[in-house]
matplotlib code that plots the C-alpha trace (Angstrom):
import matplotlib.pyplot as plt

x = [-26.7, -24.0, -22.4, -19.9, -16.5, -14.6, -13.1, -9.9, -8.1, -4.5, -2.9, 0.5, 2.2, 6.0, 7.4, 10.6, 10.1, 11.3, 12.0, 10.0, 7.1, 4.7, 1.2, -1.2, -4.4, -5.8, -4.2, -5.9, -5.9, -5.7, -5.5, -2.0, -2.7, -1.8, -0.6, 3.0, 3.4, 6.3, 7.0, 10.7, 13.0, 16.9, 18.1, 21.2, 23.4, 21.6, 18.3, 16.7, 15.3, 16.0, 13.9, 14.0, 14.5, 15.8, 13.5, 13.5, 12.9, 14.4, 17.3, 18.3, 19.3, 19.5, 19.3, 16.8, 13.9, 16.5, 15.7, 12.2, 11.1, 8.3, 6.8, 7.2, 4.0, 3.4, 6.3, 6.6, 10.2, 10.5, 12.9, 14.9, 15.7, 18.2, 18.1, 18.2, 15.7, 17.7, 16.7, 19.5, 20.7, 21.7, 19.9, 22.0, 25.2, 24.0, 22.8, 25.7, 28.0, 25.7, 24.9, 28.5, 27.2, 28.4, 25.9, 23.1, 20.9, 17.3, 14.7, 11.4, 9.3, 9.3, 7.9, 8.6, 6.7, 8.2, 5.0, 5.4, 2.1, -1.0, -1.6, -3.3, -2.4, -5.5, -4.7, -7.0, -6.5, -8.3, -5.3, -2.9, -3.8, -3.8, -0.1, 0.7, -1.0, 0.9, 4.5, 4.0, 7.5, 7.9, 7.2, 4.4, 2.5, 1.3, 4.9, 5.9, 3.5, 3.9, 0.2, -1.7, -4.7, -4.7, -8.7, -9.9, -12.5, -15.7, -14.9, -15.3, -14.0, -11.8, -8.1, -7.4, -11.1, -9.4, -9.8, -13.6, -13.5, -11.6, -13.6, -15.9, -15.8, -15.9, -16.3, -14.1, -15.4, -17.8, -15.9, -12.9, -13.9, -11.6, -11.7, -10.2, -8.2, -5.8, -3.5, 0.5, 2.8, 5.2, 8.9, 12.0, 11.2, 8.4, 11.0, 13.7, 14.5, 12.9, 13.2, 12.2, 11.1, 13.9, 14.7, 12.7, 11.9, 9.5, 7.2, 7.2, 7.3, 4.0, 2.4, 3.7, 2.4, -1.0, -2.1, 0.3, 2.8, 0.0, -1.7, -3.9, -5.8, -4.4, -6.8, -6.8, -8.8, -12.2, -12.5, -10.5, -10.9, -9.6, -9.1, -9.5, -9.0, -12.4, -13.8, -16.2, -15.2, -18.3, -18.0, -20.7]
y = [2.1, 4.5, 6.0, 8.8, 7.0, 10.2, 13.4, 14.1, 16.1, 15.9, 15.3, 14.3, 14.0, 12.5, 14.0, 11.8, 8.4, 7.5, 11.1, 13.4, 14.9, 18.2, 18.4, 20.0, 21.7, 20.2, 17.9, 16.5, 12.6, 10.6, 6.6, 6.7, 8.2, 12.0, 13.7, 14.1, 11.4, 9.5, 10.3, 11.0, 8.5, 7.9, 5.4, 3.3, 2.1, -1.6, 0.3, 0.1, 2.8, 4.0, 2.7, 1.6, -1.8, -4.2, -6.2, -7.0, -3.4, -1.2, -0.5, 0.2, 3.8, 4.8, 9.0, 9.4, 10.1, 13.2, 14.6, 16.0, 17.3, 19.4, 20.7, 24.7, 25.8, 25.5, 23.5, 19.7, 18.9, 18.3, 20.4, 18.4, 19.4, 18.6, 18.0, 21.7, 22.6, 24.2, 23.6, 21.6, 23.3, 20.0, 17.0, 14.3, 15.8, 16.5, 12.7, 11.3, 13.2, 12.8, 9.0, 8.2, 6.6, 7.9, 5.3, 6.7, 9.6, 11.4, 9.9, 9.9, 7.2, 5.5, 1.8, 0.4, 1.8, 3.7, 2.8, -0.3, -1.4, 0.7, 4.0, 5.4, 4.7, 5.9, 6.0, 6.7, 8.9, 5.8, 3.5, 6.4, 7.5, 3.4, 3.3, 6.7, 5.0, 1.4, 3.6, 6.3, 7.7, 7.1, 10.5, 9.3, 10.8, 10.3, 10.9, 7.5, 5.9, 8.0, 8.0, 10.0, 10.7, 11.0, 10.6, 11.9, 9.3, 9.9, 9.3, 5.5, 4.3, 0.9, 1.0, -0.9, 0.2, 0.5, -3.5, -3.3, -1.4, -4.0, -4.7, -1.7, 1.6, 5.4, 8.9, 11.5, 14.9, 15.1, 13.2, 10.9, 7.6, 5.1, 1.0, 0.0, -3.5, -4.7, -3.0, -2.2, -4.7, -2.2, -2.4, -1.0, 2.6, 3.2, 2.9, 5.3, 8.7, 11.7, 15.4, 15.4, 12.0, 9.8, 6.5, 3.7, -0.1, 0.0, 1.2, -1.8, -3.9, -3.0, -3.1, -6.7, -7.7, -6.8, -6.8, -8.6, -5.7, -4.1, -0.8, 1.7, 0.6, 0.5, 1.9, 2.2, 4.9, 4.1, 7.9, 10.5, 13.9, 16.7, 15.9, 18.5, 19.0, 18.7, 16.3, 13.9, 10.2, 8.2, 4.3, 2.9]
z = [7.3, 8.2, 11.7, 12.2, 14.0, 14.6, 12.8, 11.5, 14.0, 11.8, 8.9, 8.1, 4.8, 4.6, 1.2, 1.8, 3.1, 6.4, 7.1, 9.4, 7.8, 7.5, 9.3, 7.0, 7.1, 4.2, 1.6, -1.9, -2.0, -5.3, -5.8, -4.7, -1.6, 0.2, -3.0, -2.8, 0.1, 0.5, -3.2, -2.7, -1.0, 0.1, -2.6, -2.3, -5.1, -5.1, -5.8, -2.3, 0.0, 3.1, 5.4, 9.7, 8.1, 6.1, 3.5, -0.1, -1.2, 1.9, 3.5, 7.2, 7.3, 11.0, 11.5, 8.4, 11.3, 12.6, 9.2, 7.9, 4.2, 3.3, 0.2, -0.1, -1.2, -4.8, -5.4, -6.5, -5.0, -1.4, 0.7, 3.1, 6.5, 9.0, 12.3, 13.6, 11.3, 8.4, 4.6, 3.2, -0.3, -1.9, -0.5, -2.4, -1.1, 2.4, 2.4, 1.5, 4.4, 7.1, 6.1, 5.6, 2.2, -1.2, -2.7, -1.8, -3.6, -3.3, -6.0, -7.0, -7.1, -10.4, -11.3, -7.6, -4.9, -1.9, 0.2, 2.9, 2.3, 1.4, 0.4, 3.8, 7.2, 9.8, 13.5, 16.6, 19.4, 21.2, 20.5, 20.8, 23.7, 24.8, 23.9, 26.0, 28.8, 28.5, 28.5, 30.9, 31.0, 27.4, 25.3, 22.3, 20.0, 16.4, 15.0, 16.3, 13.8, 11.1, 10.0, 7.6, 9.5, 13.2, 13.9, 17.0, 18.4, 20.9, 24.3, 25.9, 22.4, 22.9, 21.9, 18.9, 17.3, 13.9, 13.8, 13.4, 10.7, 8.1, 5.4, 5.4, 3.9, 4.9, 3.5, 4.7, 4.1, 1.4, -1.9, -0.5, 0.1, 1.5, 2.3, 5.5, 4.6, 7.7, 10.1, 10.1, 11.6, 13.4, 13.3, 15.5, 13.8, 16.2, 18.9, 17.4, 18.3, 16.1, 17.0, 20.6, 20.9, 22.3, 21.3, 23.4, 22.9, 25.0, 22.7, 20.4, 23.1, 24.8, 21.3, 19.9, 23.8, 23.7, 20.1, 17.8, 17.2, 14.9, 15.2, 12.8, 10.0, 6.4, 3.5, -0.1, -1.9, -3.6, -4.3, -4.6, -2.5, -0.9, 3.1, 5.8, 9.5, 11.1, 8.5, 9.7, 9.2, 8.5, 8.6, 5.6]

ax = plt.figure().add_subplot(projection="3d")
ax.plot(x, y, z, "-o")
ax.set_aspect("equal")
plt.show()
Protein backbone atom coordinates (compact mmCIF):
# COMPACT_ATOMS: atom_id res chain seq x y z
CA UNK A 1 0.00 0.00 0.00
CA UNK A 2 1.31 3.47 -0.85
CA UNK A 3 0.37 6.99 0.15
CA UNK A 4 1.39 10.31 -1.42
CA UNK A 5 2.62 12.48 1.45
CA UNK A 6 3.60 15.58 -0.49
CA UNK A 7 5.54 17.05 -3.39
CA UNK A 8 9.05 18.38 -3.66
CA UNK A 9 8.87 22.16 -3.42
CA UNK A 10 12.56 23.09 -3.13
CA UNK A 11 15.87 21.31 -3.69
CA UNK A 12 18.95 22.60 -1.88
CA UNK A 13 22.59 21.65 -2.36
CA UNK A 14 25.51 22.93 -0.28
CA UNK A 15 28.72 22.45 -2.30
CA UNK A 16 30.90 23.73 0.56
CA UNK A 17 29.84 22.47 3.97
CA UNK A 18 28.49 25.08 6.42
CA UNK A 19 28.12 27.78 3.78
CA UNK A 20 24.87 28.92 2.22
CA UNK A 21 23.87 26.71 -0.67
CA UNK A 22 22.18 26.82 -4.04
CA UNK A 23 18.55 26.17 -4.90
CA UNK A 24 18.03 23.79 -7.82
CA UNK A 25 15.16 22.71 -10.01
CA UNK A 26 16.68 19.26 -10.55
CA UNK A 27 19.51 17.20 -9.08
CA UNK A 28 20.96 13.72 -9.41
CA UNK A 29 21.08 11.62 -6.27
CA UNK A 30 23.45 8.70 -5.69
CA UNK A 31 24.12 6.60 -2.60
CA UNK A 32 26.18 9.43 -1.09
CA UNK A 33 23.29 11.92 -1.44
CA UNK A 34 22.72 14.82 -3.84
CA UNK A 35 25.66 14.71 -6.24
CA UNK A 36 28.16 17.33 -5.09
CA UNK A 37 26.43 18.07 -1.79
CA UNK A 38 28.93 19.01 0.93
CA UNK A 39 31.64 17.49 -1.23
CA UNK A 40 33.96 20.30 -0.14
CA UNK A 41 34.60 21.75 3.31
CA UNK A 42 36.81 24.26 5.08
CA UNK A 43 39.48 22.13 6.77
CA UNK A 44 41.84 23.33 9.47
CA UNK A 45 45.39 22.27 10.27
CA UNK A 46 44.19 19.48 12.57
CA UNK A 47 41.95 17.99 9.87
CA UNK A 48 38.69 19.25 11.38
CA UNK A 49 35.97 20.70 9.17
CA UNK A 50 34.39 24.12 9.54
CA UNK A 51 30.94 23.88 11.10
CA UNK A 52 28.56 25.55 13.53
CA UNK A 53 29.73 23.36 16.41
CA UNK A 54 32.77 21.73 17.98
CA UNK A 55 32.90 17.91 17.89
CA UNK A 56 35.43 15.19 17.23
CA UNK A 57 35.25 15.92 13.46
CA UNK A 58 34.09 19.54 13.34
CA UNK A 59 35.43 22.90 14.40
CA UNK A 60 33.17 25.88 14.98
CA UNK A 61 34.02 28.62 12.47
CA UNK A 62 31.64 31.57 12.92
CA UNK A 63 30.85 33.48 9.75
CA UNK A 64 30.78 30.64 7.23
CA UNK A 65 27.00 30.93 6.87
CA UNK A 66 27.40 34.47 5.56
CA UNK A 67 29.15 32.95 2.53
CA UNK A 68 27.52 30.92 -0.24
CA UNK A 69 28.69 28.22 -2.62
CA UNK A 70 27.50 26.89 -5.96
CA UNK A 71 28.65 24.85 -8.91
CA UNK A 72 28.92 26.77 -12.19
CA UNK A 73 27.17 24.92 -15.00
CA UNK A 74 29.15 21.92 -16.19
CA UNK A 75 31.85 22.08 -13.52
CA UNK A 76 32.78 19.95 -10.51
CA UNK A 77 34.70 22.67 -8.66
CA UNK A 78 32.50 24.94 -6.55
CA UNK A 79 32.55 28.69 -6.47
CA UNK A 80 32.70 30.51 -3.14
CA UNK A 81 30.71 33.74 -2.90
CA UNK A 82 31.45 36.48 -0.36
CA UNK A 83 28.71 38.09 1.80
CA UNK A 84 27.87 40.47 -1.06
CA UNK A 85 27.38 37.57 -3.49
CA UNK A 86 30.61 38.22 -5.41
CA UNK A 87 32.58 35.17 -6.57
CA UNK A 88 35.90 34.77 -4.77
CA UNK A 89 38.90 34.27 -7.07
CA UNK A 90 41.06 32.24 -4.65
CA UNK A 91 38.86 30.51 -2.05
CA UNK A 92 41.58 29.30 0.33
CA UNK A 93 43.32 32.68 0.43
CA UNK A 94 40.00 34.42 0.95
CA UNK A 95 38.93 32.04 3.72
CA UNK A 96 42.18 32.64 5.59
CA UNK A 97 41.61 36.40 5.53
CA UNK A 98 37.90 36.15 6.25
CA UNK A 99 38.24 33.75 9.19
CA UNK A 100 41.48 35.24 10.46
CA UNK A 101 43.15 31.84 10.40
CA UNK A 102 46.20 30.76 8.44
CA UNK A 103 45.66 27.02 8.87
CA UNK A 104 42.45 26.59 6.86
CA UNK A 105 41.96 25.47 3.28
CA UNK A 106 39.16 24.49 0.95
CA UNK A 107 39.34 20.70 0.76
CA UNK A 108 37.51 17.99 -1.16
CA UNK A 109 36.11 15.04 0.80
CA UNK A 110 38.51 12.15 1.20
CA UNK A 111 38.19 9.23 3.63
CA UNK A 112 36.30 11.16 6.32
CA UNK A 113 32.74 12.18 5.48
CA UNK A 114 31.74 15.82 5.55
CA UNK A 115 28.17 14.94 6.53
CA UNK A 116 27.09 15.47 10.11
CA UNK A 117 24.88 12.39 9.96
CA UNK A 118 23.05 10.80 6.98
CA UNK A 119 23.05 11.70 3.26
CA UNK A 120 19.64 13.36 2.88
CA UNK A 121 17.71 15.79 5.06
CA UNK A 122 14.02 16.21 4.24
CA UNK A 123 11.79 18.85 5.85
CA UNK A 124 8.06 19.45 5.43
CA UNK A 125 6.24 22.75 5.02
CA UNK A 126 3.97 21.66 7.90
CA UNK A 127 6.91 21.65 10.30
CA UNK A 128 8.41 24.82 8.83
CA UNK A 129 5.08 26.63 9.23
CA UNK A 130 4.96 25.53 12.87
CA UNK A 131 8.39 27.07 13.52
CA UNK A 132 7.27 30.33 11.91
CA UNK A 133 4.23 30.42 14.17
CA UNK A 134 6.30 29.60 17.26
CA UNK A 135 8.67 32.54 16.69
CA UNK A 136 6.48 35.10 14.87
CA UNK A 137 8.93 37.96 15.30
CA UNK A 138 11.88 36.08 13.77
CA UNK A 139 12.31 35.64 10.00
CA UNK A 140 12.33 31.89 9.30
CA UNK A 141 12.64 29.87 6.13
CA UNK A 142 14.11 26.47 5.33
CA UNK A 143 17.64 27.86 5.03
CA UNK A 144 17.90 27.87 8.83
CA UNK A 145 17.60 24.07 8.80
CA UNK A 146 19.61 23.31 5.66
CA UNK A 147 17.46 20.52 4.23
CA UNK A 148 18.14 18.95 0.85
CA UNK A 149 14.44 18.68 0.09
CA UNK A 150 11.57 20.83 1.29
CA UNK A 151 8.35 18.84 0.83
CA UNK A 152 5.01 20.60 0.44
CA UNK A 153 2.49 18.67 2.55
CA UNK A 154 -1.32 18.79 2.23
CA UNK A 155 -3.31 21.36 4.26
CA UNK A 156 -3.97 20.15 7.78
CA UNK A 157 -0.80 18.05 8.02
CA UNK A 158 0.46 18.15 11.58
CA UNK A 159 3.91 19.58 12.39
CA UNK A 160 6.73 17.10 12.88
CA UNK A 161 4.88 14.62 10.69
CA UNK A 162 8.32 13.46 9.59
CA UNK A 163 8.48 11.38 12.78
CA UNK A 164 5.81 9.07 11.36
CA UNK A 165 8.02 8.15 8.41
CA UNK A 166 10.94 6.61 10.31
CA UNK A 167 11.49 3.00 9.26
CA UNK A 168 9.54 3.52 6.03
CA UNK A 169 10.68 3.86 2.42
CA UNK A 170 9.45 6.31 -0.19
CA UNK A 171 9.60 6.87 -3.92
CA UNK A 172 10.51 10.40 -4.96
CA UNK A 173 9.76 10.90 -8.64
CA UNK A 174 10.16 7.93 -10.93
CA UNK A 175 13.40 6.27 -9.83
CA UNK A 176 14.73 7.69 -6.55
CA UNK A 177 13.94 5.57 -3.51
CA UNK A 178 14.89 6.52 0.04
CA UNK A 179 14.51 5.10 3.53
CA UNK A 180 13.75 7.41 6.44
CA UNK A 181 15.85 6.66 9.51
CA UNK A 182 15.69 9.40 12.17
CA UNK A 183 15.65 13.15 12.73
CA UNK A 184 18.49 15.64 13.14
CA UNK A 185 19.37 16.97 16.57
CA UNK A 186 19.60 20.72 16.05
CA UNK A 187 22.46 22.89 17.30
CA UNK A 188 23.25 26.61 17.54
CA UNK A 189 23.72 26.79 13.76
CA UNK A 190 19.92 27.01 13.55
CA UNK A 191 20.11 30.39 15.31
CA UNK A 192 22.97 31.90 13.34
CA UNK A 193 22.65 34.81 10.94
CA UNK A 194 22.93 34.10 7.23
CA UNK A 195 22.40 36.54 4.39
CA UNK A 196 19.05 38.21 5.21
CA UNK A 197 18.19 35.98 8.21
CA UNK A 198 19.22 37.56 11.53
CA UNK A 199 20.64 35.76 14.54
CA UNK A 200 18.04 34.61 17.07
CA UNK A 201 18.29 32.13 19.92
CA UNK A 202 14.48 31.81 19.92
CA UNK A 203 14.48 29.37 17.00
CA UNK A 204 16.45 26.58 18.68
CA UNK A 205 14.75 27.29 22.01
CA UNK A 206 11.30 26.73 20.49
CA UNK A 207 12.32 23.46 18.83
CA UNK A 208 14.03 22.24 22.00
CA UNK A 209 10.95 22.92 24.11
CA UNK A 210 8.44 21.40 21.70
CA UNK A 211 10.37 18.54 20.14
CA UNK A 212 13.62 17.82 22.02
CA UNK A 213 15.61 19.96 19.53
CA UNK A 214 14.89 17.45 16.74
CA UNK A 215 13.57 18.48 13.35
CA UNK A 216 13.45 16.92 9.83
CA UNK A 217 13.73 13.36 8.50
CA UNK A 218 17.17 11.98 7.72
CA UNK A 219 17.26 9.35 5.00
CA UNK A 220 19.56 6.96 3.21
CA UNK A 221 19.38 6.33 -0.52
CA UNK A 222 18.06 2.87 -1.41
CA UNK A 223 17.89 3.39 -5.19
CA UNK A 224 19.68 6.34 -6.87
CA UNK A 225 17.89 8.56 -9.33
CA UNK A 226 17.08 12.16 -10.20
CA UNK A 227 14.84 14.47 -8.18
CA UNK A 228 12.99 17.46 -9.59
CA UNK A 229 10.84 20.20 -8.17
CA UNK A 230 7.23 19.01 -8.29
CA UNK A 231 8.04 15.32 -7.85
CA UNK A 232 5.57 13.36 -5.76
CA UNK A 233 6.83 11.80 -2.51
CA UNK A 234 5.08 8.45 -2.13
CA UNK A 235 5.40 6.59 1.17
CA UNK A 236 5.62 2.81 0.83
